[in-house]
N, CA and C atoms as a LAMMPS dump frame, in Angstrom:
ITEM: TIMESTEP
0
ITEM: NUMBER OF ATOMS
597
ITEM: BOX BOUNDS ff ff ff
-5.0000000000000000e+02 5.0000000000000000e+02
-5.0000000000000000e+02 5.0000000000000000e+02
-5.0000000000000000e+02 5.0000000000000000e+02
ITEM: ATOMS id mol type element x y z
1 1 1 N -307.021 -95.289 260.494
2 1 2 C -306.821 -94.568 261.749
3 1 3 C -305.725 -95.246 262.565
4 2 1 N -304.781 -94.482 263.083
5 2 2 C -303.68 -95.037 263.861
6 2 3 C -304.124 -95.237 265.304
7 3 1 N -303.816 -96.393 265.831
8 3 2 C -304.144 -96.723 267.223
9 3 3 C -302.902 -96.566 268.079
10 4 1 N -302.988 -95.81 269.15
11 4 2 C -301.889 -95.685 270.099
12 4 3 C -302.158 -96.588 271.297
13 5 1 N -301.129 -97.262 271.771
14 5 2 C -301.336 -98.218 272.86
15 5 3 C -300.196 -98.161 273.865
16 6 1 N -300.49 -98.638 275.056
17 6 2 C -299.496 -98.928 276.091
18 6 3 C -299.853 -100.269 276.705
19 7 1 N -298.843 -100.952 277.228
20 7 2 C -299.105 -102.254 277.831
21 7 3 C -297.858 -102.854 278.442
22 8 1 N -297.959 -104.115 278.819
23 8 2 C -296.859 -104.857 279.435
24 8 3 C -296.368 -105.911 278.458
25 9 1 N -295.071 -105.881 278.154
26 9 2 C -294.49 -106.839 277.214
27 9 3 C -293.763 -107.978 277.912
28 10 1 N -293.404 -107.805 279.189
29 10 2 C -292.705 -108.853 279.941
30 10 3 C -293.049 -108.672 281.416
31 11 1 N -293.451 -109.755 282.108
32 11 2 C -293.803 -109.618 283.523
33 11 3 C -292.556 -109.416 284.379
34 12 1 N -292.718 -109.099 285.644
35 12 2 C -291.55 -109.012 286.532
36 12 3 C -290.802 -110.344 286.544
37 13 1 N -289.483 -110.327 286.62
38 13 2 C -288.723 -111.581 286.624
39 13 3 C -289.215 -112.532 287.71
40 14 1 N -289.321 -113.802 287.332
41 14 2 C -289.796 -114.819 288.266
42 14 3 C -291.281 -115.059 288.24
43 15 1 N -292.023 -114.313 287.4
44 15 2 C -293.471 -114.456 287.35
45 15 3 C -293.95 -115.257 286.144
46 16 1 N -293.045 -115.913 285.446
47 16 2 C -293.441 -116.732 284.307
48 16 3 C -292.676 -118.049 284.356
49 17 1 N -293.11 -118.997 283.542
50 17 2 C -292.467 -120.308 283.518
51 17 3 C -291.002 -120.163 283.103
52 18 1 N -290.107 -120.979 283.688
53 18 2 C -288.678 -120.857 283.36
54 18 3 C -288.423 -121.029 281.865
55 19 1 N -287.636 -120.126 281.317
56 19 2 C -287.274 -120.183 279.895
57 19 3 C -286.011 -119.368 279.7
58 20 1 N -285.147 -119.831 278.831
59 20 2 C -283.878 -119.149 278.61
60 20 3 C -284.076 -117.759 278.022
61 21 1 N -285.228 -117.535 277.38
62 21 2 C -285.485 -116.229 276.765
63 21 3 C -286.058 -115.21 277.746
64 22 1 N -286.405 -115.635 278.948
65 22 2 C -286.936 -114.683 279.929
66 22 3 C -285.879 -113.659 280.312
67 23 1 N -286.329 -112.455 280.621
68 23 2 C -285.413 -111.375 280.97
69 23 3 C -285.212 -111.302 282.48
70 24 1 N -283.992 -110.972 282.871
71 24 2 C -283.699 -110.726 284.28
72 24 3 C -284.077 -109.284 284.612
73 25 1 N -283.966 -108.928 285.887
74 25 2 C -284.289 -107.563 286.297
75 25 3 C -283.358 -106.555 285.614
76 26 1 N -282.088 -106.907 285.482
77 26 2 C -281.138 -106.016 284.811
78 26 3 C -281.486 -105.87 283.333
79 27 1 N -281.839 -106.988 282.698
80 27 2 C -282.164 -106.949 281.268
81 27 3 C -283.442 -106.16 281.01
82 28 1 N -284.409 -106.254 281.911
83 28 2 C -285.623 -105.459 281.759
84 28 3 C -285.28 -103.97 281.778
85 29 1 N -284.399 -103.576 282.7
86 29 2 C -284.019 -102.178 282.8
87 29 3 C -283.208 -101.676 281.619
88 30 1 N -282.463 -102.579 280.961
89 30 2 C -281.62 -102.177 279.833
90 30 3 C -282.314 -102.276 278.481
91 31 1 N -283.455 -102.937 278.428
92 31 2 C -284.143 -103.125 277.147
93 31 3 C -284.636 -101.787 276.588
94 32 1 N -284.358 -101.575 275.297
95 32 2 C -284.765 -100.348 274.62
96 32 3 C -285.46 -100.72 273.31
97 33 1 N -286.777 -100.798 273.355
98 33 2 C -287.531 -101.149 272.149
99 33 3 C -287.823 -99.943 271.266
100 34 1 N -287.409 -98.745 271.707
101 34 2 C -287.62 -97.55 270.89
102 34 3 C -286.416 -97.16 270.063
103 35 1 N -285.378 -98 270.059
104 35 2 C -284.155 -97.66 269.325
105 35 3 C -284.422 -97.659 267.806
106 36 1 N -283.64 -96.839 267.116
107 36 2 C -283.712 -96.765 265.646
108 36 3 C -285.135 -96.506 265.154
109 37 1 N -285.852 -95.663 265.856
110 37 2 C -287.211 -95.344 265.432
111 37 3 C -288.264 -96.318 265.925
112 38 1 N -287.859 -97.339 266.66
113 38 2 C -288.815 -98.301 267.212
114 38 3 C -288.76 -99.642 266.516
115 39 1 N -288.755 -100.719 267.31
116 39 2 C -288.755 -102.061 266.712
117 39 3 C -290.123 -102.321 266.092
118 40 1 N -290.204 -103.163 265.058
119 40 2 C -291.488 -103.392 264.383
120 40 3 C -292.485 -104.145 265.261
121 41 1 N -293.749 -103.817 265.079
122 41 2 C -294.851 -104.571 265.676
123 41 3 C -295.351 -105.557 264.63
124 42 1 N -295.359 -106.834 264.984
125 42 2 C -295.824 -107.886 264.085
126 42 3 C -297.134 -108.474 264.606
127 43 1 N -297.791 -109.239 263.732
128 43 2 C -298.981 -109.966 264.143
129 43 3 C -298.606 -111.432 264.3
130 44 1 N -298.665 -111.93 265.548
131 44 2 C -298.346 -113.322 265.877
132 44 3 C -296.952 -113.732 265.357
133 45 1 N -295.973 -112.831 265.487
134 45 2 C -294.563 -113.1 265.131
135 45 3 C -294.374 -113.444 263.655
136 46 1 N -295.273 -112.981 262.82
137 46 2 C -295.166 -113.24 261.392
138 46 3 C -294.466 -112.052 260.725
139 47 1 N -293.234 -112.225 260.212
140 47 2 C -292.513 -111.101 259.586
141 47 3 C -293.247 -110.504 258.397
142 48 1 N -294.12 -111.275 257.77
143 48 2 C -294.862 -110.769 256.617
144 48 3 C -296.031 -109.879 257.031
145 49 1 N -296.355 -109.844 258.333
146 49 2 C -297.479 -109.035 258.798
147 49 3 C -296.978 -107.984 259.782
148 50 1 N -296.407 -106.925 259.239
149 50 2 C -295.949 -105.806 260.054
150 50 3 C -297.116 -104.848 260.24
151 51 1 N -297.49 -104.592 261.499
152 51 2 C -298.73 -103.856 261.77
153 51 3 C -298.501 -102.533 262.489
154 52 1 N -297.249 -102.202 262.836
155 52 2 C -297.001 -100.946 263.522
156 52 3 C -295.586 -100.86 264.056
157 53 1 N -295.381 -99.996 265.062
158 53 2 C -294.051 -99.816 265.656
159 53 3 C -294.175 -99.658 267.166
160 54 1 N -293.184 -100.189 267.885
161 54 2 C -293.07 -99.946 269.324
162 54 3 C -292.161 -98.734 269.499
163 55 1 N -292.67 -97.673 270.07
164 55 2 C -291.942 -96.407 270.111
165 55 3 C -291 -96.275 271.303
166 56 1 N -291.341 -96.909 272.414
167 56 2 C -290.497 -96.776 273.608
168 56 3 C -290.8 -97.913 274.572
169 57 1 N -289.881 -98.115 275.516
170 57 2 C -290.076 -99.111 276.572
171 57 3 C -289.403 -98.604 277.834
172 58 1 N -289.887 -99.068 278.979
173 58 2 C -289.318 -98.665 280.264
174 58 3 C -289.693 -99.705 281.319
175 59 1 N -288.987 -99.651 282.416
176 59 2 C -289.269 -100.566 283.52
177 59 3 C -290.399 -100.001 284.374
178 60 1 N -291.443 -100.804 284.573
179 60 2 C -292.583 -100.364 285.371
180 60 3 C -292.277 -100.393 286.862
181 61 1 N -293.196 -99.877 287.642
182 61 2 C -292.991 -99.788 289.084
183 61 3 C -292.926 -101.16 289.744
184 62 1 N -293.538 -102.159 289.112
185 62 2 C -293.498 -103.51 289.673
186 62 3 C -292.386 -104.368 289.123
187 63 1 N -291.5 -103.799 288.281
188 63 2 C -290.414 -104.574 287.694
189 63 3 C -290.742 -105.15 286.334
190 64 1 N -291.936 -104.87 285.806
191 64 2 C -292.326 -105.373 284.494
192 64 3 C -291.791 -104.467 283.385
193 65 1 N -291.767 -104.973 282.154
194 65 2 C -291.34 -104.187 281.005
195 65 3 C -292.563 -103.552 280.371
196 66 1 N -292.651 -102.238 280.448
197 66 2 C -293.756 -101.502 279.874
198 66 3 C -293.381 -100.995 278.494
199 67 1 N -294.373 -100.896 277.606
200 67 2 C -294.119 -100.464 276.229
201 67 3 C -295.219 -99.518 275.778
202 68 1 N -294.89 -98.741 274.752
203 68 2 C -295.87 -97.869 274.107
204 68 3 C -295.562 -97.864 272.624
205 69 1 N -296.614 -97.821 271.813
206 69 2 C -296.394 -97.85 270.372
207 69 3 C -297.646 -97.489 269.614
208 70 1 N -297.602 -97.734 268.307
209 70 2 C -298.73 -97.432 267.436
210 70 3 C -299.034 -98.638 266.555
211 71 1 N -300.299 -98.775 266.174
212 71 2 C -300.761 -99.796 265.227
213 71 3 C -301.38 -99.05 264.054
214 72 1 N -300.85 -99.297 262.854
215 72 2 C -301.373 -98.605 261.675
216 72 3 C -302.007 -99.549 260.665
217 73 1 N -302.181 -100.808 261.027
218 73 2 C -302.869 -101.76 260.15
219 73 3 C -304.348 -101.786 260.525
220 74 1 N -305.245 -101.466 259.59
221 74 2 C -306.672 -101.356 259.924
222 74 3 C -307.274 -102.641 260.489
223 75 1 N -306.912 -103.785 259.926
224 75 2 C -307.492 -105.049 260.41
225 75 3 C -307.054 -105.34 261.834
226 76 1 N -305.759 -105.183 262.114
227 76 2 C -305.26 -105.426 263.468
228 76 3 C -305.837 -104.415 264.445
229 77 1 N -306.001 -103.184 263.977
230 77 2 C -306.599 -102.159 264.837
231 77 3 C -307.997 -102.585 265.291
232 78 1 N -308.793 -103.111 264.365
233 78 2 C -310.154 -103.527 264.716
234 78 3 C -310.135 -104.7 265.7
235 79 1 N -309.239 -105.65 265.499
236 79 2 C -309.213 -106.804 266.412
237 79 3 C -308.726 -106.397 267.808
238 80 1 N -307.862 -105.397 267.872
239 80 2 C -307.413 -104.914 269.183
240 80 3 C -308.541 -104.18 269.89
241 81 1 N -309.225 -103.316 269.159
242 81 2 C -310.311 -102.561 269.783
243 81 3 C -311.453 -103.473 270.236
244 82 1 N -311.652 -104.574 269.537
245 82 2 C -312.725 -105.5 269.911
246 82 3 C -312.315 -106.44 271.043
247 83 1 N -311.019 -106.422 271.405
248 83 2 C -310.541 -107.276 272.485
249 83 3 C -310.062 -108.644 272.04
250 84 1 N -310.086 -108.94 270.746
251 84 2 C -309.687 -110.262 270.266
252 84 3 C -308.185 -110.488 270.347
253 85 1 N -307.408 -109.442 270.072
254 85 2 C -305.948 -109.59 270.06
255 85 3 C -305.306 -108.435 270.825
256 86 1 N -305.426 -108.478 272.132
257 86 2 C -304.809 -107.459 272.973
258 86 3 C -303.586 -107.994 273.706
259 87 1 N -303.155 -109.218 273.391
260 87 2 C -301.957 -109.771 274.007
261 87 3 C -300.695 -109.202 273.385
262 88 1 N -299.612 -109.184 274.164
263 88 2 C -298.305 -108.736 273.68
264 88 3 C -297.287 -109.848 273.922
265 89 1 N -296.493 -110.119 272.91
266 89 2 C -295.486 -111.18 272.992
267 89 3 C -294.15 -110.635 272.496
268 90 1 N -293.157 -110.715 273.371
269 90 2 C -291.84 -110.17 273.054
270 90 3 C -291.024 -111.205 272.295
271 91 1 N -290.542 -110.818 271.091
272 91 2 C -289.691 -111.703 270.293
273 91 3 C -288.229 -111.494 270.659
274 92 1 N -287.613 -112.508 271.263
275 92 2 C -286.246 -112.378 271.759
276 92 3 C -285.323 -113.352 271.038
277 93 1 N -284.257 -112.838 270.45
278 93 2 C -283.213 -113.679 269.866
279 93 3 C -282.196 -114.01 270.952
280 94 1 N -281.886 -115.299 271.106
281 94 2 C -280.993 -115.753 272.173
282 94 3 C -279.771 -116.433 271.556
283 95 1 N -278.569 -116.007 271.982
284 95 2 C -277.32 -116.652 271.578
285 95 3 C -276.836 -117.509 272.745
286 96 1 N -276.598 -118.814 272.472
287 96 2 C -276.196 -119.755 273.511
288 96 3 C -274.678 -119.954 273.509
289 97 1 N -274.184 -120.485 274.608
290 97 2 C -272.756 -120.782 274.714
291 97 3 C -272.44 -122.219 274.331
292 98 1 N -273.421 -122.945 273.814
293 98 2 C -273.212 -124.341 273.456
294 98 3 C -273.582 -125.293 274.578
295 99 1 N -273.825 -124.776 275.774
296 99 2 C -274.206 -125.61 276.914
297 99 3 C -275.603 -125.266 277.422
298 100 1 N -276.326 -124.495 276.636
299 100 2 C -277.686 -124.137 277.018
300 100 3 C -277.812 -122.834 277.758
301 101 1 N -276.698 -122.18 278.067
302 101 2 C -276.752 -120.901 278.772
303 101 3 C -276.761 -119.752 277.775
304 102 1 N -277.559 -118.73 278.074
305 102 2 C -277.653 -117.576 277.177
306 102 3 C -276.504 -116.61 277.451
307 103 1 N -275.817 -116.229 276.384
308 103 2 C -274.728 -115.255 276.527
309 103 3 C -275.123 -113.897 275.947
310 104 1 N -276.21 -113.875 275.166
311 104 2 C -276.657 -112.604 274.58
312 104 3 C -278.134 -112.714 274.211
313 105 1 N -278.883 -111.649 274.497
314 105 2 C -280.303 -111.589 274.143
315 105 3 C -280.581 -110.263 273.466
316 106 1 N -281.449 -110.318 272.466
317 106 2 C -281.791 -109.097 271.744
318 106 3 C -283.244 -109.172 271.297
319 107 1 N -283.947 -108.079 271.479
320 107 2 C -285.36 -108.023 271.093
321 107 3 C -285.476 -107.349 269.73
322 108 1 N -285.873 -108.138 268.745
323 108 2 C -285.97 -107.636 267.381
324 108 3 C -287.379 -107.222 266.998
325 109 1 N -288.386 -107.67 267.758
326 109 2 C -289.768 -107.315 267.426
327 109 3 C -290.672 -107.547 268.618
328 110 1 N -291.845 -106.938 268.568
329 110 2 C -292.899 -107.132 269.556
330 110 3 C -294.159 -107.465 268.785
331 111 1 N -294.855 -108.505 269.223
332 111 2 C -296.018 -108.963 268.463
333 111 3 C -297.325 -108.747 269.21
334 112 1 N -298.363 -108.488 268.435
335 112 2 C -299.735 -108.512 268.927
336 112 3 C -300.242 -109.94 268.77
337 113 1 N -300.892 -110.469 269.805
338 113 2 C -301.347 -111.857 269.738
339 113 3 C -302.652 -112.008 270.508
340 114 1 N -303.28 -113.162 270.326
341 114 2 C -304.533 -113.433 271.03
342 114 3 C -304.276 -113.907 272.451
343 115 1 N -303.286 -114.811 272.617
344 115 2 C -302.996 -115.378 273.938
345 115 3 C -301.493 -115.33 274.189
346 116 1 N -301.027 -114.416 274.991
347 116 2 C -299.589 -114.351 275.264
348 116 3 C -299.142 -115.538 276.112
349 117 1 N -297.923 -116.006 275.879
350 117 2 C -297.388 -117.135 276.647
351 117 3 C -297.029 -116.712 278.054
352 118 1 N -296.502 -115.504 278.199
353 118 2 C -296.152 -115.01 279.531
354 118 3 C -297.397 -114.385 280.175
355 119 1 N -297.531 -114.511 281.489
356 119 2 C -298.743 -114.017 282.159
357 119 3 C -298.811 -112.497 282.21
358 120 1 N -300.052 -111.992 282.111
359 120 2 C -300.354 -110.562 282.296
360 120 3 C -299.638 -109.648 281.301
361 121 1 N -299.381 -110.143 280.102
362 121 2 C -298.762 -109.316 279.057
363 121 3 C -299.84 -108.911 278.056
364 122 1 N -300.43 -107.752 278.301
365 122 2 C -301.544 -107.29 277.48
366 122 3 C -301.45 -105.783 277.243
367 123 1 N -302.122 -105.355 276.201
368 123 2 C -302.373 -103.929 275.997
369 123 3 C -303.413 -103.511 277.032
370 124 1 N -303.117 -102.464 277.79
371 124 2 C -304.07 -102.019 278.811
372 124 3 C -304.577 -100.596 278.589
373 125 1 N -303.981 -99.889 277.63
374 125 2 C -304.406 -98.513 277.341
375 125 3 C -304.454 -98.309 275.833
376 126 1 N -305.573 -97.818 275.337
377 126 2 C -305.74 -97.529 273.919
378 126 3 C -306.162 -96.076 273.774
379 127 1 N -305.372 -95.314 273.014
380 127 2 C -305.657 -93.89 272.809
381 127 3 C -305.881 -93.172 274.141
382 128 1 N -304.969 -93.446 275.091
383 128 2 C -304.987 -92.826 276.426
384 128 3 C -306.214 -93.179 277.261
385 129 1 N -306.9 -94.25 276.91
386 129 2 C -308.048 -94.715 277.689
387 129 3 C -307.771 -96.126 278.201
388 130 1 N -307.98 -96.336 279.486
389 130 2 C -307.732 -97.631 280.098
390 130 3 C -308.759 -98.635 279.586
391 131 1 N -308.266 -99.785 279.097
392 131 2 C -309.171 -100.813 278.571
393 131 3 C -309.048 -102.131 279.33
394 132 1 N -308.108 -102.213 280.248
395 132 2 C -307.943 -103.461 280.999
396 132 3 C -307.39 -103.127 282.377
397 133 1 N -307.998 -103.736 283.402
398 133 2 C -307.45 -103.635 284.752
399 133 3 C -307.621 -104.973 285.44
400 134 1 N -307.016 -105.09 286.613
401 134 2 C -307.039 -106.362 287.329
402 134 3 C -307.539 -106.131 288.743
403 135 1 N -308.581 -106.871 289.11
404 135 2 C -309.12 -106.781 290.461
405 135 3 C -309.028 -108.15 291.113
406 136 1 N -308.544 -108.176 292.349
407 136 2 C -308.37 -109.432 293.058
408 136 3 C -309.263 -109.461 294.286
409 137 1 N -309.753 -110.638 294.598
410 137 2 C -310.596 -110.845 295.764
411 137 3 C -310.015 -112.01 296.543
412 138 1 N -309.07 -111.707 297.407
413 138 2 C -308.386 -112.767 298.158
414 138 3 C -309.161 -113.101 299.411
415 139 1 N -308.85 -114.284 299.953
416 139 2 C -309.482 -114.713 301.186
417 139 3 C -309.172 -113.777 302.333
418 140 1 N -307.93 -113.263 302.382
419 140 2 C -307.561 -112.353 303.464
420 140 3 C -308.356 -111.057 303.376
421 141 1 N -308.613 -110.591 302.123
422 141 2 C -309.4 -109.38 301.974
423 141 3 C -310.829 -109.573 302.458
424 142 1 N -311.415 -110.749 302.137
425 142 2 C -312.761 -111.028 302.603
426 142 3 C -312.77 -111.128 304.12
427 143 1 N -311.729 -111.739 304.685
428 143 2 C -311.639 -111.867 306.134
429 143 3 C -311.58 -110.491 306.791
430 144 1 N -310.781 -109.603 306.228
431 144 2 C -310.689 -108.259 306.785
432 144 3 C -312.025 -107.549 306.706
433 145 1 N -312.741 -107.729 305.592
434 145 2 C -314.037 -107.083 305.44
435 145 3 C -315.011 -107.604 306.481
436 146 1 N -315.03 -108.928 306.668
437 146 2 C -315.945 -109.517 307.644
438 146 3 C -315.588 -109.052 309.046
439 147 1 N -314.297 -108.971 309.347
440 147 2 C -313.874 -108.52 310.665
441 147 3 C -314.32 -107.084 310.898
442 148 1 N -314.165 -106.244 309.852
443 148 2 C -314.571 -104.852 309.991
444 148 3 C -316.07 -104.739 310.216
445 149 1 N -316.861 -105.547 309.497
446 149 2 C -318.304 -105.507 309.683
447 149 3 C -318.688 -105.985 311.07
448 150 1 N -318.021 -107.054 311.558
449 150 2 C -318.323 -107.564 312.891
450 150 3 C -318.003 -106.519 313.942
451 151 1 N -316.875 -105.832 313.791
452 151 2 C -316.504 -104.8 314.749
453 151 3 C -317.519 -103.667 314.744
454 152 1 N -318.006 -103.321 313.541
455 152 2 C -318.984 -102.247 313.446
456 152 3 C -320.283 -102.636 314.132
457 153 1 N -320.726 -103.881 313.947
458 153 2 C -321.959 -104.337 314.582
459 153 3 C -321.792 -104.377 316.087
460 154 1 N -320.657 -104.892 316.563
461 154 2 C -320.416 -104.954 317.999
462 154 3 C -320.383 -103.566 318.619
463 155 1 N -319.856 -102.598 317.875
464 155 2 C -319.758 -101.248 318.419
465 155 3 C -321.129 -100.634 318.641
466 156 1 N -322.14 -101.036 317.838
467 156 2 C -323.471 -100.464 317.969
468 156 3 C -324.423 -101.357 318.759
469 157 1 N -323.95 -102.489 319.256
470 157 2 C -324.794 -103.383 320.023
471 157 3 C -324.923 -102.858 321.443
472 158 1 N -326.165 -102.788 322.027
473 158 2 C -326.316 -102.276 323.396
474 158 3 C -325.614 -103.168 324.396
475 159 1 N -324.95 -102.522 325.369
476 159 2 C -324.187 -103.233 326.38
477 159 3 C -324.994 -103.318 327.679
478 160 1 N -324.945 -104.456 328.356
479 160 2 C -325.589 -104.639 329.655
480 160 3 C -324.594 -104.317 330.738
481 161 1 N -324.935 -103.448 331.736
482 161 2 C -323.984 -103.139 332.805
483 161 3 C -323.545 -104.395 333.539
484 162 1 N -322.293 -104.367 334.007
485 162 2 C -321.739 -105.562 334.641
486 162 3 C -322.498 -105.936 335.903
487 163 1 N -322.984 -104.924 336.71
488 163 2 C -323.625 -105.244 337.977
489 163 3 C -325.012 -105.839 337.796
490 164 1 N -325.605 -105.683 336.588
491 164 2 C -326.953 -106.205 336.367
492 164 3 C -326.959 -107.518 335.608
493 165 1 N -325.804 -108.031 335.304
494 165 2 C -325.757 -109.289 334.572
495 165 3 C -326.046 -110.446 335.502
496 166 1 N -326.896 -111.346 335.098
497 166 2 C -327.247 -112.524 335.889
498 166 3 C -326.34 -113.671 335.499
499 167 1 N -325.658 -114.283 336.496
500 167 2 C -324.79 -115.404 336.137
501 167 3 C -325.6 -116.561 335.591
502 168 1 N -325.064 -117.299 334.718
503 168 2 C -325.815 -118.419 334.149
504 168 3 C -326.1 -119.471 335.194
505 169 1 N -327.281 -120.086 335.087
506 169 2 C -327.668 -121.135 336.024
507 169 3 C -326.771 -122.349 335.843
508 170 1 N -326.406 -123.005 336.959
509 170 2 C -325.554 -124.191 336.822
510 170 3 C -326.29 -125.305 336.11
511 171 1 N -325.556 -126.075 335.391
512 171 2 C -326.142 -127.189 334.677
513 171 3 C -326.57 -128.264 335.661
514 172 1 N -327.731 -128.882 335.472
515 172 2 C -328.17 -129.951 336.394
516 172 3 C -327.24 -131.15 336.296
517 173 1 N -327.052 -131.813 337.468
518 173 2 C -326.213 -133.002 337.464
519 173 3 C -326.936 -134.14 336.762
520 174 1 N -326.249 -134.902 335.996
521 174 2 C -326.913 -136.025 335.312
522 174 3 C -327.342 -137.073 336.323
523 175 1 N -328.444 -137.751 336.095
524 175 2 C -328.91 -138.792 337.031
525 175 3 C -327.895 -139.925 337.103
526 176 1 N -327.838 -140.581 338.283
527 176 2 C -326.892 -141.702 338.396
528 176 3 C -327.244 -142.799 337.419
529 177 1 N -326.251 -143.483 336.948
530 177 2 C -326.539 -144.557 335.982
531 177 3 C -327.407 -145.642 336.597
532 178 1 N -328.297 -146.199 335.795
533 178 2 C -329.221 -147.245 336.237
534 178 3 C -328.452 -148.553 336.364
535 179 1 N -328.423 -149.056 337.621
536 179 2 C -327.615 -150.258 337.887
537 179 3 C -328.441 -151.493 338.195
538 180 1 N -329.776 -151.339 338.338
539 180 2 C -330.593 -152.517 338.675
540 180 3 C -330.644 -153.467 337.495
541 181 1 N -330.642 -154.743 337.812
542 181 2 C -330.682 -155.78 336.786
543 181 3 C -331.878 -156.693 337.018
544 182 1 N -332.364 -157.298 335.99
545 182 2 C -333.468 -158.246 336.11
546 182 3 C -332.991 -159.488 336.855
547 183 1 N -333.851 -160.091 337.724
548 183 2 C -333.435 -161.314 338.467
549 183 3 C -333.066 -162.429 337.526
550 184 1 N -332.02 -163.109 337.911
551 184 2 C -331.531 -164.202 337.066
552 184 3 C -332.272 -165.48 337.391
553 185 1 N -332.541 -166.304 336.394
554 185 2 C -333.211 -167.606 336.583
555 185 3 C -332.181 -168.618 337.055
556 186 1 N -332.466 -169.276 338.231
557 186 2 C -331.47 -170.257 338.724
558 186 3 C -331.252 -171.381 337.735
559 187 1 N -330.021 -171.75 337.597
560 187 2 C -329.663 -172.809 336.655
561 187 3 C -329.648 -174.153 337.347
562 188 1 N -330.063 -175.181 336.663
563 188 2 C -330.082 -176.544 337.205
564 188 3 C -328.688 -177.113 337.151
565 189 1 N -328.21 -177.666 338.258
566 189 2 C -326.857 -178.245 338.224
567 189 3 C -326.741 -179.29 337.141
568 190 1 N -325.537 -179.322 336.509
569 190 2 C -325.332 -180.259 335.407
570 190 3 C -325.424 -181.704 335.9
571 191 1 N -324.922 -181.972 337.115
572 191 2 C -324.936 -183.361 337.617
573 191 3 C -326.355 -183.87 337.827
574 192 1 N -327.238 -183.009 338.375
575 192 2 C -328.624 -183.394 338.586
576 192 3 C -329.293 -183.649 337.236
577 193 1 N -329.008 -182.795 336.259
578 193 2 C -329.606 -182.998 334.938
579 193 3 C -329.151 -184.315 334.365
580 194 1 N -327.934 -184.707 334.611
581 194 2 C -327.439 -185.994 334.124
582 194 3 C -328.185 -187.128 334.798
583 195 1 N -328.496 -186.972 336.091
584 195 2 C -329.228 -188.018 336.793
585 195 3 C -330.61 -188.193 336.198
586 196 1 N -331.245 -187.114 335.893
587 196 2 C -332.555 -187.213 335.274
588 196 3 C -332.476 -187.959 333.945
589 197 1 N -331.432 -187.724 333.214
590 197 2 C -331.319 -188.418 331.929
591 197 3 C -331.114 -189.914 332.111
592 198 1 N -330.471 -190.326 333.179
593 198 2 C -330.245 -191.758 333.421
594 198 3 C -331.542 -192.464 333.79
595 199 1 N -332.433 -191.767 334.415
596 199 2 C -333.696 -192.395 334.737
597 199 3 C -334.515 -192.59 333.477
């Protein structure tokens, strides 16, 4: 049975660790993985394991590289449906200028993998059914929710008319500090004590 899929093959530029093979915004828009009938789909970048074809690619609304294709290898189909290998990894050939700068990039294949190196590169739709989504719970969202709940509670809390409110009683003044001291025992003059010792 042939599996049809859609997913993300490359995140928006700047959303992955720096690498010379990463695509810029212009390169994402120019990438065509559906050329010549579609680039091959491999399993973990192994040329000996061709498992399908990538039929088309386009730039997503968030700047990511979106892809669609088919998987016709029964074993890979089962691992994708079970969730074991829903990652997508773009195989990019890079030509350098001898100083480490890329002068040409070309995508020769797209691979199915267990753990993609680039973030959020997964198959998210299988046979037109969504199989993966992302939900976030940020602190600001929780804060907004709490604020909304507090406002709702305050809106339904009974209000006391201003003319019937009793002002709070003044705080009592603290007692004066205790200054009395215990009587001191008179000390014997040192000279008199010396006289006693001489006797």
